[in-house]
C-alpha positions as CSV (number, residue, x, y, z in Angstrom):
1,X,0.0,0.0,0.0
2,X,2.8,2.4,0.9
3,X,4.4,1.9,-2.5
4,X,1.3,2.9,-4.4
5,X,0.8,6.3,-5.8
6,X,-2.1,8.5,-4.6
7,X,-4.1,7.7,-7.7
8,X,-3.5,4.0,-7.3
9,X,-4.6,4.1,-3.6
10,X,-7.7,6.0,-4.5
11,X,-8.6,3.4,-7.2
12,X,-7.9,0.6,-4.7
13,X,-10.3,2.1,-2.2
14,X,-13.0,2.5,-4.9
15,X,-12.5,-1.2,-5.9
16,X,-12.9,-2.3,-2.2
17,X,-16.0,-0.1,-1.8
18,X,-17.6,-1.3,-5.0
19,X,-16.9,-5.0,-4.1
20,X,-18.6,-4.5,-0.7
21,X,-21.6,-2.7,-2.3
22,X,-21.8,-5.4,-5.0
23,X,-21.9,-8.1,-2.3
24,X,-24.6,-6.3,-0.4
25,X,-26.7,-5.8,-3.6
26,X,-26.4,-9.5,-4.4
27,X,-27.8,-10.4,-0.9
28,X,-30.8,-8.0,-1.0
29,X,-34.2,-9.7,-1.8
30,X,-35.3,-7.2,-4.4
31,X,-36.4,-7.5,-8.0
32,X,-37.2,-5.3,-11.0
33,X,-36.3,-1.6,-10.8
34,X,-35.1,-1.8,-7.2
35,X,-32.6,-4.6,-8.2
36,X,-31.4,-2.4,-11.1
37,X,-30.9,0.5,-8.7
38,X,-29.1,-1.6,-6.1
39,X,-26.5,-2.8,-8.7
40,X,-26.3,0.6,-10.3
41,X,-24.7,2.0,-7.1
42,X,-21.5,-0.3,-7.2
43,X,-21.5,0.0,-11.0
44,X,-21.3,3.8,-10.9
45,X,-18.9,3.9,-8.0
46,X,-16.3,1.8,-9.9
47,X,-17.1,2.8,-13.4
48,X,-18.1,6.4,-13.5
49,X,-14.6,7.4,-14.9
50,X,-14.7,4.8,-17.6
51,X,-18.1,6.0,-18.8
52,X,-17.0,9.6,-18.7
53,X,-13.8,8.8,-20.6
54,X,-15.8,6.9,-23.3
55,X,-18.1,10.0,-23.7
56,X,-15.2,12.4,-23.8
57,X,-13.3,10.3,-26.4
58,X,-16.4,10.0,-28.6
59,X,-16.6,13.8,-28.5
60,X,-12.9,13.9,-29.6
61,X,-13.5,11.4,-32.4
62,X,-11.7,8.5,-30.6
63,X,-14.7,6.2,-30.7
64,X,-13.2,2.7,-30.8
65,X,-11.1,2.2,-27.7
66,X,-11.3,-0.1,-24.7
67,X,-13.3,2.4,-22.6
68,X,-15.9,2.5,-25.4
69,X,-16.1,-1.3,-25.5
70,X,-16.5,-1.6,-21.7
71,X,-19.2,1.1,-21.6
72,X,-21.2,-0.4,-24.4
73,X,-20.9,-4.0,-23.0
74,X,-21.8,-3.1,-19.4
75,X,-24.6,-0.7,-20.3
76,X,-26.0,-3.4,-22.7
77,X,-25.9,-5.9,-19.9
78,X,-28.0,-3.5,-17.8
79,X,-30.4,-3.2,-20.7
80,X,-31.0,-6.9,-20.8
81,X,-31.3,-7.1,-16.9
82,X,-27.9,-8.8,-16.4
83,X,-27.2,-6.4,-13.5
84,X,-24.7,-8.5,-11.4
85,X,-22.6,-9.3,-14.5
86,X,-22.6,-5.7,-15.6
87,X,-21.2,-4.4,-12.3
88,X,-18.8,-7.3,-12.0
89,X,-17.3,-6.8,-15.5
90,X,-16.7,-3.1,-14.6
91,X,-15.2,-4.1,-11.3
92,X,-12.8,-6.6,-12.8
93,X,-11.9,-4.2,-15.6
94,X,-10.8,-1.6,-13.0
95,X,-8.8,-4.3,-11.1
96,X,-7.0,-5.0,-14.3
97,X,-6.3,-1.3,-14.9
98,X,-4.9,-1.0,-11.4
99,X,-2.7,-4.0,-11.9
100,X,-1.5,-2.5,-15.2
101,X,-0.7,0.8,-13.5
102,X,1.3,-0.9,-10.7
103,X,3.2,-3.0,-13.2
104,X,4.1,0.0,-15.4
105,X,5.2,1.9,-12.2
106,X,7.5,-1.0,-11.2
107,X,9.1,-1.3,-14.6
108,X,9.7,2.5,-14.6
109,X,11.6,2.2,-11.3
110,X,14.6,0.7,-13.1
111,X,14.7,3.7,-15.4
112,X,14.0,6.1,-12.4
113,X,16.9,4.5,-10.6
114,X,19.1,5.4,-13.5
115,X,17.7,8.9,-13.5
116,X,19.1,9.3,-10.0
117,X,22.5,9.9,-11.6
118,X,21.4,13.4,-12.4
119,X,23.4,15.7,-10.1
120,X,21.5,18.3,-8.1
121,X,24.3,20.9,-7.7
122,X,28.0,21.6,-8.2
123,X,30.4,23.4,-5.8
124,X,32.5,25.8,-7.9
125,X,35.6,27.6,-6.9
126,X,35.4,31.2,-8.1
127,X,37.8,33.9,-6.9
128,X,38.9,31.8,-4.0
129,X,35.3,31.3,-2.7
130,X,32.9,28.3,-3.0
131,X,29.6,28.8,-4.9
132,X,26.9,26.2,-5.1
133,X,25.4,26.3,-8.6
134,X,23.2,24.2,-10.9
135,X,25.5,22.0,-13.0
136,X,24.1,23.8,-16.2
137,X,25.6,27.1,-14.9
138,X,29.2,25.8,-14.7
139,X,31.5,26.7,-17.6
140,X,34.1,24.7,-19.3
141,X,37.5,24.7,-17.5
142,X,36.1,25.8,-14.1
143,X,37.3,24.1,-10.9
144,X,34.8,22.2,-8.8
145,X,35.0,20.5,-5.4
146,X,33.5,17.1,-4.9
147,X,33.2,16.0,-1.3
148,X,32.8,12.4,-0.1
149,X,29.2,11.2,-0.6
150,X,28.5,13.7,-3.4
151,X,27.7,12.9,-7.0
152,X,30.2,14.0,-9.6
153,X,28.3,16.8,-11.4
154,X,30.4,17.2,-14.6
155,X,33.1,15.3,-16.5
156,X,36.6,16.5,-15.7
157,X,40.3,15.9,-14.7
158,X,41.3,15.5,-11.1
159,X,43.6,18.4,-10.1
160,X,44.1,17.5,-6.5
161,X,43.1,14.6,-4.2
162,X,42.5,10.9,-4.5
163,X,39.3,8.9,-3.9
164,X,37.2,5.9,-4.9
165,X,34.2,6.3,-7.1
166,X,31.0,4.3,-7.2
167,X,30.1,3.9,-10.9
168,X,27.5,1.2,-10.4
169,X,24.6,3.3,-11.7
170,X,26.5,3.9,-14.9
171,X,28.3,0.6,-15.6
172,X,26.5,-2.0,-13.4
173,X,29.9,-2.7,-11.9
174,X,29.8,-2.8,-8.0
175,X,33.6,-2.5,-7.6
176,X,34.7,1.1,-6.8
177,X,37.1,2.8,-9.2
178,X,40.2,4.5,-7.7
179,X,41.1,7.9,-9.1
180,X,44.0,10.3,-8.4
181,X,45.5,13.6,-9.8
182,X,45.7,13.6,-13.6
183,X,42.9,11.0,-14.0
184,X,39.4,11.6,-15.5
185,X,36.2,11.4,-13.5
186,X,32.8,10.9,-15.1
187,X,29.6,12.7,-14.2
188,X,27.0,10.6,-12.4
189,X,29.4,8.5,-10.3
190,X,29.5,9.0,-6.5
191,X,32.6,10.1,-4.6
192,X,33.1,7.7,-1.8
193,X,36.2,8.6,0.3
194,X,38.4,11.7,-0.4
195,X,37.9,15.3,-1.3
196,X,38.5,15.9,-5.1
197,X,39.3,19.1,-6.9
198,X,38.4,18.7,-10.5
199,X,38.7,20.9,-13.6
200,X,35.7,20.4,-15.9
201,X,36.4,19.4,-19.5
202,X,32.7,19.6,-20.7
203,X,29.6,21.7,-20.0
204,X,26.6,19.9,-18.6
205,X,24.8,19.5,-21.9
206,X,27.8,17.6,-23.3
207,X,28.5,15.6,-20.2
208,X,28.2,11.8,-19.9
209,X,25.3,12.0,-17.5
210,X,23.3,14.4,-19.7
211,X,23.8,12.2,-22.8
212,X,22.9,9.0,-20.9
213,X,19.7,10.6,-19.5
214,X,18.7,11.9,-23.0
215,X,19.3,8.4,-24.4
216,X,17.1,6.7,-21.8
217,X,14.4,9.3,-22.0
218,X,14.1,8.9,-25.8
219,X,14.2,5.1,-25.7
220,X,10.4,4.7,-25.5
221,X,9.9,6.7,-28.8
222,X,11.7,4.1,-30.9
223,X,9.1,1.3,-31.4
224,X,10.0,-2.2,-32.5
225,X,8.3,-3.7,-35.6
226,X,6.1,-6.0,-33.5
227,X,5.1,-3.1,-31.2
228,X,4.2,-0.9,-34.2
229,X,2.2,-3.8,-35.7
230,X,0.2,-4.2,-32.4
231,X,-0.6,-0.5,-32.4
232,X,-1.8,-0.7,-36.1
233,X,-3.6,-4.0,-35.3
234,X,-5.6,-2.5,-32.4
235,X,-6.6,0.5,-34.5
236,X,-8.3,-1.8,-37.0
237,X,-9.2,-4.6,-34.7
238,X,-11.5,-2.6,-32.4
239,X,-13.9,-1.3,-35.1
240,X,-14.0,-4.7,-36.7
241,X,-15.1,-6.4,-33.5
242,X,-17.7,-3.7,-32.8
243,X,-19.2,-4.2,-36.2
244,X,-19.0,-8.0,-35.6
245,X,-20.9,-7.6,-32.3
246,X,-23.6,-5.6,-34.0
247,X,-24.0,-8.2,-36.7
248,X,-24.2,-10.9,-34.1
249,X,-26.9,-9.0,-32.2
250,X,-29.0,-8.1,-35.2
251,X,-28.7,-10.7,-38.0
252,X,-29.3,-14.1,-36.4
253,X,-32.5,-13.0,-34.6
254,X,-34.0,-12.0,-37.9
255,X,-34.0,-15.7,-38.8
256,X,-34.3,-17.6,-35.5
257,X,-35.7,-15.0,-33.1
258,X,-34.7,-14.9,-29.4
259,X,-33.3,-11.3,-29.5
260,X,-32.3,-11.2,-25.8
261,X,-30.0,-14.3,-26.2
262,X,-28.2,-12.9,-29.2
263,X,-27.8,-9.5,-27.7
264,X,-26.2,-11.2,-24.7
265,X,-23.9,-13.1,-27.0
266,X,-22.9,-9.8,-28.7
267,X,-22.1,-8.2,-25.3
268,X,-19.9,-11.2,-24.4
269,X,-18.2,-10.8,-27.7
270,X,-17.5,-7.1,-27.0
271,X,-16.1,-7.8,-23.5
272,X,-13.8,-10.5,-24.7
273,X,-12.6,-8.6,-27.8
274,X,-11.0,-5.7,-25.8
275,X,-7.4,-5.7,-27.0
276,X,-5.9,-4.2,-23.8
277,X,-3.9,-7.4,-23.0
278,X,-1.9,-6.9,-26.2
279,X,-1.8,-3.1,-26.2
280,X,-0.5,-3.1,-22.6
281,X,1.7,-6.1,-22.3
282,X,3.8,-5.7,-25.5
283,X,5.0,-2.2,-24.8
284,X,5.4,-3.1,-21.1
285,X,7.6,-6.1,-22.1
286,X,9.9,-3.8,-24.2
287,X,10.0,-1.2,-21.4
288,X,10.8,-3.8,-18.8
289,X,13.6,-5.3,-21.1
290,X,15.2,-1.9,-21.6
291,X,14.9,-1.1,-17.9
292,X,16.3,-4.4,-16.8
293,X,19.3,-3.9,-19.2
294,X,20.0,-0.5,-17.8
295,X,20.4,-2.0,-14.4
296,X,23.2,-4.2,-15.9
297,X,25.0,-1.2,-17.4
298,X,23.6,-1.9,-20.8
299,X,21.8,1.1,-22.5
300,X,19.5,0.1,-25.4
301,X,18.3,3.1,-27.3
302,X,14.9,1.8,-28.2
303,X,12.6,-1.2,-28.6
304,X,13.6,-1.5,-32.3
305,X,17.2,-1.9,-31.3
306,X,16.3,-4.5,-28.7
307,X,14.4,-6.5,-31.3
308,X,17.3,-6.3,-33.8
309,X,19.8,-7.4,-31.1
310,X,17.7,-10.5,-30.4
311,X,17.9,-11.5,-34.0
312,X,21.6,-11.1,-34.5
313,X,23.4,-14.1,-36.1
314,X,26.8,-12.5,-36.9
315,X,29.0,-10.4,-34.6
316,X,31.9,-8.3,-35.9
317,X,34.5,-6.9,-33.5
318,X,37.0,-4.2,-33.6
319,X,40.2,-5.3,-31.8
320,X,42.0,-2.5,-30.0
321,X,40.0,-1.2,-27.0
322,X,37.2,-3.7,-27.6
323,X,38.8,-7.1,-27.2
324,X,42.1,-5.8,-25.9
325,X,42.8,-3.3,-23.2
326,X,43.8,-0.6,-25.7
327,X,47.0,0.2,-23.9
328,X,50.6,-1.1,-24.1
329,X,52.1,-3.3,-21.4
330,X,55.4,-5.2,-21.1
331,X,54.7,-8.9,-21.9
332,X,58.3,-10.3,-21.7
333,X,61.9,-9.3,-21.0
334,X,64.6,-11.3,-22.8
335,X,68.2,-10.3,-21.8
336,X,71.4,-11.7,-23.4
337,X,73.6,-11.7,-20.3
338,X,72.1,-9.2,-17.8
339,X,69.2,-10.2,-15.5
340,X,65.7,-9.3,-16.6
341,X,65.4,-6.7,-13.9
342,X,68.7,-5.1,-14.8
343,X,67.7,-4.9,-18.5
344,X,64.3,-3.4,-17.6
345,X,66.1,-0.9,-15.3
346,X,68.3,0.3,-18.1
347,X,65.4,0.7,-20.6
348,X,63.3,2.6,-18.0
349,X,66.2,5.0,-17.3
350,X,66.7,5.7,-21.0
351,X,62.9,6.2,-21.6
352,X,62.3,8.2,-18.4
353,X,61.7,11.5,-20.2
354,X,59.7,10.1,-23.1
355,X,55.9,10.4,-23.3
356,X,55.6,7.7,-26.0
357,X,53.0,4.9,-25.1
358,X,55.7,2.2,-25.4
359,X,58.0,4.2,-23.1
360,X,55.2,4.7,-20.6
361,X,54.5,0.9,-20.5
362,X,58.2,0.2,-19.7
363,X,58.2,2.8,-16.9
364,X,55.0,1.2,-15.5
365,X,56.5,-2.2,-15.6
366,X,59.7,-0.9,-13.9
367,X,57.5,0.5,-11.1
368,X,60.5,1.9,-9.2
369,X,62.1,5.2,-8.7
370,X,64.8,6.2,-11.2
371,X,67.8,8.0,-9.9
372,X,68.1,11.0,-12.2
373,X,71.7,11.6,-11.2
374,X,72.6,8.5,-13.2
375,X,71.4,10.1,-16.4
376,X,73.3,12.2,-18.9
377,X,72.2,13.5,-22.2
378,X,69.1,11.9,-23.7
379,X,68.2,12.3,-27.4
380,X,64.9,11.3,-29.1
381,X,65.6,9.6,-32.4
382,X,62.3,10.1,-34.3
383,X,60.8,6.8,-35.6
384,X,63.6,4.7,-34.1
385,X,63.9,5.2,-30.3
386,X,66.2,7.0,-27.9
387,X,70.0,7.5,-27.4
388,X,70.7,7.9,-23.6
389,X,73.8,8.3,-21.5
390,X,73.3,6.2,-18.3
391,X,76.0,5.8,-15.7
392,X,78.5,7.4,-18.1
393,X,77.8,4.9,-20.9
394,X,75.8,5.4,-24.1
395,X,72.8,3.1,-24.6
396,X,70.4,2.8,-27.6
397,X,66.8,1.7,-26.9
398,X,64.5,1.3,-29.9
399,X,63.5,-0.7,-32.9
400,X,65.4,-3.0,-35.3
401,X,66.3,0.0,-37.6
402,X,68.1,1.6,-34.7
403,X,70.1,-1.6,-34.0
404,X,71.1,-1.8,-37.6
405,X,72.2,1.8,-37.5
406,X,74.5,1.3,-34.5
407,X,75.8,-2.1,-35.8
408,X,74.3,-4.2,-32.9
409,X,73.9,-7.9,-33.6
410,X,70.2,-8.1,-32.7
411,X,67.6,-10.8,-33.3
412,X,63.8,-10.8,-33.5
413,X,61.6,-12.4,-30.9
414,X,59.3,-15.4,-31.4
415,X,56.6,-13.5,-29.5
416,X,54.2,-11.1,-31.3
417,X,54.2,-7.5,-30.3
418,X,56.3,-4.4,-30.4
419,X,60.0,-5.4,-29.8
420,X,62.2,-2.8,-28.0
421,X,65.9,-3.6,-28.4
422,X,68.6,-2.4,-26.0
423,X,72.3,-2.0,-26.9
424,X,75.3,-0.6,-25.1
425,X,77.1,1.1,-28.0
426,X,77.2,-1.7,-30.6
427,X,76.9,-4.5,-27.9
428,X,73.4,-6.1,-28.0
429,X,72.0,-6.6,-24.5
430,X,68.5,-8.0,-25.2
431,X,65.0,-6.9,-25.9
432,X,61.6,-6.2,-24.3
433,X,58.3,-7.3,-25.8
434,X,55.5,-4.7,-25.4
435,X,51.9,-5.5,-26.6
436,X,48.3,-4.7,-26.2
437,X,46.9,-7.3,-23.8
438,X,43.6,-9.1,-24.3
439,X,40.8,-8.4,-21.9
440,X,40.4,-11.1,-19.2
441,X,36.8,-12.0,-20.3
442,X,37.2,-11.6,-24.0
443,X,37.5,-15.3,-24.8
444,X,34.6,-16.1,-22.4
445,X,32.5,-13.6,-24.3
446,X,33.2,-15.2,-27.7
447,X,32.5,-18.7,-26.3
448,X,29.2,-17.4,-24.8
449,X,28.1,-15.9,-28.1
450,X,28.7,-19.1,-29.9
451,X,26.7,-21.0,-27.2
452,X,23.8,-18.6,-27.8
453,X,23.8,-19.7,-31.5
454,X,25.7,-16.8,-33.1
455,X,26.8,-18.5,-36.4
456,X,30.0,-16.4,-37.1
457,X,32.3,-14.1,-35.2
458,X,34.6,-11.8,-37.2
459,X,37.4,-9.5,-36.2
460,X,37.8,-6.4,-38.4
461,X,41.1,-4.8,-37.3
462,X,43.4,-2.1,-38.5
463,X,46.4,-4.0,-36.9
464,X,49.0,-5.9,-38.8
465,X,48.0,-9.3,-40.0
466,X,50.2,-11.4,-37.6
467,X,49.1,-9.5,-34.5
468,X,45.4,-9.5,-35.4
469,X,45.3,-13.1,-36.5
470,X,47.1,-14.2,-33.3
471,X,44.5,-12.4,-31.2
472,X,41.6,-13.9,-33.2
473,X,43.1,-17.4,-32.9
474,X,43.6,-17.0,-29.1
475,X,40.1,-15.8,-28.6
476,X,38.4,-18.4,-30.8
477,X,37.1,-15.9,-33.4
478,X,36.0,-17.6,-36.6
479,X,37.5,-15.1,-39.1
480,X,39.9,-12.2,-39.0
481,X,40.3,-9.4,-41.6
482,X,43.4,-7.3,-40.7
483,X,44.9,-4.0,-41.9
484,X,41.6,-2.3,-42.5
485,X,40.9,1.5,-42.6
486,X,37.5,2.6,-41.2
487,X,36.0,2.9,-44.7
488,X,37.2,-0.7,-45.5
489,X,35.5,-1.9,-42.3
490,X,32.2,-0.5,-43.7
491,X,32.8,-2.4,-46.9
492,X,33.3,-5.6,-45.1
493,X,30.1,-5.1,-43.1
494,X,28.1,-4.3,-46.2
495,X,29.4,-7.4,-47.9
496,X,28.2,-9.5,-44.9
497,X,24.8,-7.7,-44.9
498,X,24.4,-8.4,-48.6
499,X,24.6,-12.1,-47.7
500,X,21.5,-11.7,-45.6
501,X,23.3,-11.6,-42.3
502,X,21.7,-10.0,-39.2
503,X,24.8,-8.3,-38.0
504,X,26.0,-6.5,-34.9
505,X,29.3,-4.6,-34.9
506,X,31.1,-4.0,-31.6
507,X,33.6,-1.1,-31.4
508,X,35.1,1.4,-29.0
509,X,32.9,4.1,-30.5
510,X,35.7,6.6,-31.2
511,X,37.0,5.7,-34.7
512,X,34.3,3.2,-35.5
513,X,31.4,5.6,-35.9
514,X,30.8,4.9,-39.6
515,X,30.6,1.1,-39.2
516,X,28.6,1.3,-36.0
517,X,26.0,3.2,-37.9
518,X,26.0,0.9,-40.9
519,X,25.5,-2.4,-38.9
520,X,22.0,-3.7,-38.0
521,X,23.0,-3.1,-34.4
522,X,25.9,-0.9,-33.5
523,X,27.3,-1.7,-30.1
524,X,29.7,0.6,-28.3
525,X,32.1,-1.2,-26.0
526,X,33.6,0.5,-23.0
527,X,32.1,3.7,-24.1
528,X,31.9,5.5,-20.7
529,X,32.3,9.2,-21.6
530,X,32.7,8.7,-25.3
531,X,30.5,11.1,-27.2
532,X,30.9,9.3,-30.5
533,X,29.8,6.0,-29.0
534,X,26.7,7.3,-27.4
535,X,25.7,9.1,-30.6
536,X,26.6,6.4,-33.2
537,X,25.7,3.2,-31.4
538,X,22.3,1.6,-30.9
539,X,23.5,-0.2,-27.7
540,X,26.0,1.2,-25.3
541,X,27.9,-1.2,-22.9
542,X,28.9,1.2,-20.2
543,X,32.1,-0.6,-19.1
544,X,35.1,-2.4,-20.7
545,X,33.8,-5.9,-20.3
546,X,33.1,-7.9,-23.5
547,X,31.1,-10.4,-21.3
548,X,28.3,-7.8,-21.2
549,X,27.6,-8.5,-24.9
550,X,26.2,-12.0,-24.5
551,X,24.3,-10.8,-21.5
552,X,22.7,-8.1,-23.7
553,X,21.8,-10.7,-26.4
554,X,20.2,-12.9,-23.7
555,X,18.2,-10.0,-22.3
556,X,17.0,-9.1,-25.8
557,X,16.0,-12.6,-26.7
558,X,14.2,-13.1,-23.4
559,X,12.2,-10.0,-24.0
560,X,11.2,-11.0,-27.5
561,X,10.3,-14.5,-26.3
562,X,8.0,-13.0,-23.7
563,X,6.5,-10.6,-26.3
564,X,5.7,-13.5,-28.6
565,X,4.2,-15.6,-25.7
566,X,1.9,-12.7,-24.8
567,X,0.7,-12.2,-28.3
568,X,0.0,-16.0,-28.9
569,X,-1.6,-16.4,-25.4
570,X,-3.8,-13.3,-25.6
571,X,-5.1,-13.9,-29.2
572,X,-5.5,-17.6,-28.6
573,X,-7.6,-17.3,-25.5
574,X,-9.7,-14.5,-26.9
575,X,-10.4,-16.4,-30.2
576,X,-11.5,-19.5,-28.2
577,X,-13.9,-17.5,-25.9
578,X,-15.1,-15.4,-28.9
579,X,-16.1,-18.6,-30.7
580,X,-17.7,-20.1,-27.6
581,X,-19.6,-16.8,-26.9
582,X,-20.9,-16.7,-30.5
583,X,-22.2,-20.3,-30.1
584,X,-23.8,-19.5,-26.8
585,X,-21.4,-21.7,-24.8
586,X,-19.7,-18.9,-22.8
587,X,-21.3,-16.5,-20.3
588,X,-20.2,-13.1,-19.1
589,X,-17.9,-14.5,-16.5
590,X,-16.0,-16.3,-19.3
591,X,-15.8,-12.9,-21.0
592,X,-14.3,-11.3,-17.8
593,X,-11.6,-13.9,-17.8
594,X,-11.0,-13.5,-21.5
595,X,-10.4,-9.8,-20.9
596,X,-9.2,-9.0,-17.4
597,X,-7.8,-12.5,-16.6
598,X,-5.7,-12.5,-19.8
599,X,-4.6,-8.9,-19.2
600,X,-3.3,-9.8,-15.7
601,X,-1.5,-13.0,-16.8
602,X,0.1,-11.1,-19.7
603,X,1.3,-8.3,-17.4
604,X,2.7,-10.8,-14.9
605,X,4.6,-12.5,-17.8
606,X,5.8,-9.1,-19.1
607,X,7.2,-8.2,-15.7
608,X,9.6,-11.1,-16.1
609,X,11.6,-9.0,-18.5
610,X,12.9,-6.9,-15.6
611,X,14.5,-9.9,-13.9
612,X,18.2,-10.8,-14.5
613,X,18.8,-13.6,-17.0
């Protein structure tokens, strides 16, 4: 009761009052006009708003809707002296409406929970003083303070402080993320521990939280094909059944008589034919599926995208940043005579002033302090590496071309990756292998997709053939097409689509926007904070885990299965009861089950979409 809205509580009280009055009317020993008046009281208590809505809609030209059907059917029942049935039909109809309202409210809670990421205010430092402003009033490049327990209002770079952030509402990941000076924070996450001073790098309208909220709010506008069909179906279905009921009431009695019996059959026909089970349960299923996915950190832009995702049979992947971590890391250290630690120490000292990604990966692997007093002159050799004086001796750290230039007797490594050679003068000391590491759950994601019946997985990569094919082989991907430019990826996708494939493309959303747009379903992987991903993709996986992809497919397929179940169940039951009613084998209580009973069962089934798979 406490979870109900004010309107729902009011409806529940009316239902209770009408039920009591209906019971009292049934026990009163009255007949004729008095009996009609006794049952009219609970009928009007529970149905006055339905009757008024039917009249108002007729005045607006919206004649054939469920309110009109209920009004005609129940008033007709009164006309043929079926007073208890008329009041009961209206009572059960309102019970179904209340049940529908509660179900829709619960499915909206998952979306509402996501809406809680909207920040209320931002504390801005201006002229040495703190000002509390609406996030929309904060300019690009301003400094904001975020205290423990506060929500990050805008995207930005940490200037001072260190803390842990709760990003569960954005990514579905419960593990906090640690941030420190120089690292980026995303709006919508919650600061858990330390005070952060952050310089904004976007205005609110362009922030992550604003884009996500806009995406979710617009999701309901994009209807699936089956949902659009149900809307069109109901538009034609209702007038047809009203005409059918009129024919049933008027034509047979002309030949066999017994007008009252045939009018009753027509009224039963009207009650059963109300299409609310379909009109309510199908959109509710899609809404529940989208809401359930959002709780898992999977944002689906609309019902049509969810439907397309459920039908996917081919999945194409970008490699870097999608199946790999997108950053270099030292994978092996192979010295000639020195120890691995000594070789890594020399390389780190030589690269200590470089900002190249490979140099940064060596420094990260070294993970120790470098005594700058050991260093002499360091010279960047563009496209080859560095020349550095360390402990008074000259070292060369770079690629094979640099080794050839200094006359070092180097050799290639059997491992794939970027090979960094180290030489002292012309004396070769060994090499370090740096590469982009596969994500921990990438192989699991590919295996899960195949278990779901995806017929082919394809890697479309811009990397060199040996590197891309090794990654594809390690992950169990069926086919690899390396050394592609973005436009060539589009060509590959178009060739697959021409074969009749139902294709999803998974990319990092930054340089894959054209192919994300071209695929049947564009899926942005690890797109937290990526404007290009949110704009180009149909589905956004809000963290870096490929294992979210099979989960998204499962959610989509479960939703579509429930939609089909509701359509078959609702139409099947209604057709059976319609036929029985036309033959005189079903009474008004059968009609009540055919309408309200089917509606409640369909809603209960639709609510399963919100549960985790």
